[in-house]
C-alpha positions in Angstrom: -10.6 37.8 -40.2 -9.4 34.4 -39.1 -7.0 32.4 -41.6 -8.7 30.0 -43.2 -5.6 27.4 -43.0 -5.5 27.7 -39.5 -7.9 24.9 -38.4 -8.5 24.8 -34.5 -7.9 21.7 -32.4 -11.4 19.3 -31.9 -13.2 19.5 -28.9 -13.0 16.3 -27.3 -16.2 14.6 -26.1 -17.3 11.6 -23.9 -19.0 9.5 -26.6 -15.7 10.1 -28.9 -13.5 7.8 -26.4 -15.1 4.4 -25.1 -12.5 4.2 -22.6 -13.9 7.1 -21.2 -17.2 6.1 -20.5 -15.9 2.9 -19.3 -13.8 5.2 -16.7 -16.8 7.0 -15.8 -18.8 3.8 -15.4 -16.1 2.4 -13.1 -15.6 5.4 -10.9 -19.7 5.7 -10.3 -19.8 2.1 -9.4 -16.8 2.3 -7.3 -18.6 5.0 -5.6 -21.8 3.5 -4.9 -20.1 0.3 -3.6 -18.3 2.5 -1.3 -21.3 4.3 0.2 -23.4 0.8 0.3 -20.7 -1.1 2.1 -19.4 1.5 4.4 -23.3 1.4 5.9 -23.2 -2.0 6.5 -19.1 -3.2 7.0 -19.1 -4.3 10.5 -15.4 -5.2 10.2 -14.1 -1.3 10.2 -13.3 -1.5 6.0 -11.4 -4.5 5.7 -14.2 -6.1 4.3 -14.6 -3.2 1.6 -10.8 -3.4 0.6 -11.1 -6.8 0.1 -14.0 -6.8 -2.4 -12.4 -3.7 -4.3 -8.8 -5.7 -4.5 -10.8 -8.2 -5.3 -12.9 -6.8 -8.2 -9.8 -4.9 -9.1 -7.9 -8.6 -9.6 -10.8 -9.9 -11.7 -11.1 -6.6 -14.0 -7.6 -6.5 -14.5 -7.1 -10.2 -15.2 -10.2 -10.0 -17.7 -8.7 -6.4 -19.4 -5.3 -8.6 -20.1 -7.0 -11.5 -21.5 -9.0 -9.4 -24.0 -7.2 -6.5 -24.7 -3.4 -7.0 -24.4 -2.8 -9.5 -27.0 0.7 -9.4 -27.2 1.2 -8.6 -23.2 2.9 -5.7 -22.2 5.5 -4.6 -19.5 2.7 -3.0 -17.3 0.7 -6.8 -17.5 2.6 -8.8 -15.9 3.3 -6.4 -12.6 0.0 -5.1 -12.4 -1.3 -8.7 -12.3 1.9 -9.7 -10.0 0.7 -6.5 -7.7 -2.7 -7.5 -7.6 -2.0 -11.5 -7.0 -0.2 -10.5 -3.7 -3.0 -8.3 -3.0 -5.4 -11.1 -3.5 -3.1 -13.6 -1.6 -2.8 -11.1 1.5 -6.8 -10.9 1.2 -7.3 -15.0 1.6 -4.8 -14.9 4.1 -6.3 -12.5 6.3 -9.7 -14.2 6.2 -8.5 -17.4 6.4 -5.8 -17.0 9.1 -8.6 -15.4 11.4 -9.3 -17.0 14.9 -13.0 -18.0 14.8 -13.5 -18.5 18.3 -12.9 -14.4 19.1 -16.7 -12.3 18.5 
């Protein structure tokens, strides 16, 4: 007979954690995006990576603006890293020689 004072831990469900639904949607969206873009990307992946970094930058800025008040330590480093990646994308696309086919 089981001891009535011992309560087993609850089994977590996906709907118990709204953030897990968001993460699942982001993973699904990224997977679909990569599959679709891989069929049409003539740059060999540069356009796909650029699109993912820009979307990550916008998502992080939105998250930090709405949900991290007051800001924590990770906010500034994550924004700094994605800003550098976003700047590298802009430099790549603006620095391309437009005369070459």
